[in-house]
N, C-alpha and C positions, 0 to 999 in steps of 0.2 A: 320696470320691475314686475308689476302685475301682468302687464301685457305679455311679457316673455313667458309667464307661467300658464297662459291660456292659449289654446290652439285657435286658429282663425274661425273655426266653426262655433266655438263656445264663448266668444267675446260678448260681454254684456252690451245691451243696446246703448249704453251711455257712451260707447266709443264712436257713435255716430254724431254726437254733439259737436257743435261748432265752437269748441273751446280748446284751450291749450292741452296738450297731452298730459302734463302734470296734474291738471285739474281732473281729467278723465280718470287717471290712475287713483287719485285721492277718492273720487266718488266710488270707484270699484272696490277699493280697500274698505270703505265704510258701508258697502253693500247696497249702494244706491242703484236704482234702475230708472228709466224714464218715468214709469208710472209712479214710483215712490217719490220722485222729485215733484211731479205734478200734483200729487196728493198731499203735499205739505205746503206750509206757507213759506214765503221767502225768508221771513224772520226766523222760523224754526230751522230752515236749511242753513242759514248763516250761523246760527247758534250751535247746531249739532256738528258743523264742520269747522267751527272757530275761524270763520272768514268774515270779511266785510259784507254788509248788506248789499252793496253795489255788485260785488262779485257773485253773490248768491242770486241776485236778480238777473245777471247775465246768464248764469247756468239755467235758471228757471225758464227764461225766454227762449234759450236755445233748445230746451226740451220740448217746448210748445211747438217749435218749428219742424221737428222731425216726426 
């Protein structure tokens, strides 16, 4: 959905994360970038996205790797 609205040049850096495409799109819809992910706690990430802590931890760790 979001991916189809953005040209290849304007994709947010979250599309480089090593997570499922649906998670990347959810992050994009909520305005997350790699820096925004890294500047929040895993607990806040989980709460703001309404996801499990474990999934938020996977997202956070993936952002640290890129």
